[in-house]
N, C-alpha and C positions, 0 to 999 in steps of 0.2 A: 398328565399332560405337562408339557413343559411351562415352567411359572412365566417366562417371558410371553409366552402365546396367550396365556390367561391375563397378564397385564395389556396386550395389545388389543384384546377383546373388550375389556374394561374400559381401555382409552376410546375405543369407538363410541361406547356407551355414553361416556361423559361428554365426548365432542357433540354428539347428537343432542344431548341435554344441555349444552351450552347455550348461553344466551342469544347468540348470533343464530343457532340453527333451530332453537327450542319451539319458535312459533312459524317459522318458515315451511320446514318439511312437513311436519303434521297437518298444518293446515292444508297443504297444497294436496297430499294424498287424501285427506278426509273430505275435501270439496270437489276433486276432480276425479279420483280413480274409482271409488266406491268400495265394495268388498266383494269376498269370495274370489273366484277364479281370475276376474279382471284385476283384483287388487294384488294377488300372487304375480301376475305376468308382468304388470306394471314394476312390482318390486324387483323380480329378476332381472328386467331390463335396466332399472336403475342400479343393481349390483354390479351388473356387466359393465355399464359405463363408468361406474367407480373404479373397478378392477383395472379398467384401461389405462386409468393413470396412477393408481396407487402400487400397482405391482412393478413397473419400471423404476418408481421412485426407491421401493424397497429393495429392489434386486441391486440398484446403483449403489444404495446405503451397504448393502453387504459385501459387494465387490470391493468398496473402499476400504472397508474393514479387512477383507482378506488379503490386500495388498501390504498389511502391516502385521501378519500373524506373528512375525518373530518379537514384537513388541507389544504382545497383548496386555502386559500387566500396565503400561503406560496407556493403551487404548481404554481399559477399564477405568484407570483414574480419571481419565480426560471426560469419559462417558459420565462419570459420577458427579463431577464439575458441573457439566452440562445439565444433568439432571435437576441439581440443587437450583441452578440459576434460573431455569425454566419453571421450575415449581414455585420460585417466587415471583416470578412475572406472571405466572397464571395466578396465584393467589391473592395478588393485589388487583386483579382485572385488566392488567395490561395485556398486550398482544401483539401479533402481525400477522399479515394475510399472507400465506405460503404462495397463494395463486398469483400475486403480483411478480414473483420472482420467476414464473414459467412463461415462455412465450406463447401468445395466443389464448390466454387465460381470458383477458377481458373480451375477446371476440367470442368466446365460447359462452361467457355469460350472456352477452347480448342475444346471439342466436337462441340460448335457452329460454331468455323473455319473450322472444318473438315466436318461438316454435309450439306446435300443438302435438296433442296426441303421444304415441309411443317416442317421437323424435325428441320431444321436450323432456319426457322422462329419462330417455339416454343422457342427454345433454346436462340434465340437471343432476345426475348420479356422477358424470365426469367431471362437473366442477364442485360439487358439495363435498367431495371426499378431501379437497385440499383447500377449499375456501374458508374464509371466516376468522377473524381476527382473535376471535375467543378461543377457537379450536389449533390457532397456529402453534402455541407451546406444546399443545398435546402431541399434535403430529411430529412435532421437532422431538419430543422426547422417544415417541416409538420409532422414528427413524434412527435416533442415537442407539436404541436398543439393538435395532437391526443390525447397525454397523458392528456392534460388540460381537456379534455371531461371526463375522467374517465369512459368510457363505451366501452367494449368488441366491441359492434356492431358499435357504432360509429367510433370507432377507423379502424376498417375494412374497412367502407364505406368511410371514409376520403382519406385512401390509395388505394382505387379503382377509386375515384374521380382523385387524382393525377396522376394515370396511364392513366385515360381518357384523362386528360390534355396533355399527352403526344402523345396518339394515334391520337386524332382527327385532330390536325394540320398536323401529319404525314401521314395521308391520303389525305390531300390537296396537302401537299408538293411534295409527291410520285408520285401522280397523274399529277400534272403539271410539274416535275422534267425537262422533256425532251422537254417541250415547250417552257419553260423560256429561256431568253438571259444570256449571263454571265455576265452582269451586275445587273440582278435581283437575281442571284445566289450569287454574292459577298455581295448583301445586306443581304439576307438570313443568309450568315455567319456570318456578323457583321464586325464592324471595330474595332480599338483600339486606346487606348489614352497613352500617357506617363504621369504618375504622380509619383511623388519622384524618379525619374529615373528607375521607373518600368513601363514595356509596358503592360497595362490592357485592356482586351476585354471590349468593350462598353456594351456588354450584361451581363457580371459579374457586372459591376457598377450598371446599372440599377436593376437587381436583389438584390444585396446587399443593395440598398435604400429601 
């Protein structure tokens, strides 16, 4: 498998485990979805909602890279610098919310909070793929990687794999959430360390590295 697809999948896992999402999503599925076929169906609807937003972003990044294929060396160099900067930002627990850059994102979040049932699951998926200050640098890195591919199709596939990286462990965590003890839940939430006088989540440090 292409190493970039593996990286995108791991990025999705780390985004799910980031401090912004580590509590919200597992708690939601554990308390409202249940288990078995109902959990699977909700998870698939969640993923479809996520793909609706992520795939166009990936295709856009891939198309942007394709416009400059004759300058691939420069693209890789710029992408490398962006990766390093995003890694540093992530390591120190800073970030940005990509959803604020997309029109209608706030309205979608409000509808998600008010909706119920399948509609809520779909809207939560559509907003969770791009939301979260903690996960912003991770998504930015995956989009940068998609741009280096210089392909509309590969860009879309890469973001779909990124979304799968969020959904697969979400299935597992949601199915086991009510069965695990307090200690296990605290491990999933992750700890933090003080560095240069700043409290930094361990997950952010690992992701940044």
